[in-house]
C-alpha positions in Angstrom: 9.4 6.4 0.0 7.3 8.8 2.0 3.6 8.8 1.0 1.3 11.7 1.8 -2.5 11.9 1.4 -5.2 14.3 2.4 -7.6 13.1 5.0 -10.9 11.7 3.5 -9.4 11.7 0.0 -8.8 8.9 -2.5 -5.2 7.7 -2.8 -3.8 6.0 -5.9 -0.4 4.5 -6.4 1.5 1.9 -8.4 4.3 -0.5 -7.6 6.6 -2.2 -10.0 8.1 -5.6 -9.2 11.4 -6.6 -10.6 14.0 -9.3 -9.9 17.6 -8.6 -9.1 18.4 -8.3 -12.8 15.7 -5.7 -13.4 13.3 -8.1 -15.1 9.5 -7.5 -14.4 7.9 -10.0 -12.1 4.3 -11.0 -12.9 2.3 -12.5 -10.0 0.8 -16.0 -10.4 -2.9 -16.8 -9.8 -3.5 -16.7 -6.1 -0.5 -14.4 -5.3 -1.4 -11.1 -3.7 0.3 -7.9 -2.6 -0.6 -6.6 0.9 -0.4 -2.9 1.7 -0.6 -2.3 5.5 -0.6 0.9 7.5 0.0 1.1 11.3 0.3 4.0 13.7 3.5 2.6 15.2 6.3 0.2 14.1 5.9 -1.7 17.4 5.1 -5.3 16.3 1.9 -5.7 18.3 0.4 -2.3 17.3 -2.9 -2.7 15.4 -3.1 -2.4 11.6 -5.1 0.7 10.7 -5.6 0.0 7.0 -4.9 -3.3 5.1 -5.5 -3.7 1.4 -4.8 -6.6 -0.9 -4.3 -6.2 -4.6 -3.1 -8.2 -7.6 -4.3 -6.6 -10.8 -1.5 -6.1 -13.3 -1.4 -3.1 -15.6 -0.2 -4.4 -19.0 0.5 -0.9 -20.3 3.2 0.0 -17.8 3.9 -3.2 -16.1 2.8 -2.1 -12.6 0.4 -3.1 -9.9 -2.0 -0.3 -9.1 -3.8 0.1 -5.9 -6.2 2.6 -4.4 -7.4 3.7 -0.9 -10.9 5.2 -0.9 -11.8 8.4 0.8 -13.6 6.4 3.5 -10.4 4.5 4.2 -8.3 7.6 4.6 -10.9 9.2 6.9 -8.7 8.6 9.9 -6.9 10.9 12.4 -4.4 13.1 10.7 -0.8 12.3 11.6 2.2 10.1 10.8 1.7 6.4 10.2 3.9 3.7 8.8 3.3 1.4 5.8 4.9 -1.5 4.0 4.0 -3.8 1.1 4.4 -7.5 1.2 3.9 -10.4 -1.2 1.8 -13.4 -0.1 2.3 -16.2 -2.6 -0.3 -18.8 -3.3 2.2 -21.5 -2.0 2.4 -19.8 1.4 5.7 -18.0 0.9 5.7 -14.4 2.3 8.1 -11.6 1.3 8.4 -8.0 2.3 8.6 -5.9 -0.9 9.3 -2.5 0.7 11.0 -1.3 3.9 8.6 0.4 6.3 8.3 4.1 5.6 6.1 7.0 6.6 2.5 7.4 5.4 1.2 10.9 6.3 -2.4 11.8 6.6 -2.8 15.6 6.2 -5.8 17.6 7.4 -8.0 19.2 4.8 -10.1 22.4 4.7 -12.6 21.7 1.9 -14.9 18.7 2.1 -17.4 17.1 -0.2 -21.0 18.2 0.2 
């Protein structure tokens, strides 16, 4: 899913985890989701943004995460992101396929 954010703006999203039967997956203690952004899909290109999160929203069964305006204050352009699950036992799973993460220029800025 294409994600777009304005440069130097907060970004908020949620991810729902389900098994193959559509049942909600709740992470165990020590498990974490890793959101990574790179400028290129080339394997050795550097990660521009990396956030971990694990808080569960009981109301809607999702895992919310946020990028701050400081974190999105990077050069406007097309980046690529994915989300992975790092389990406390060492298992590692890609949750999403890589997709585009676009940083758009802004006109107005905070004082």
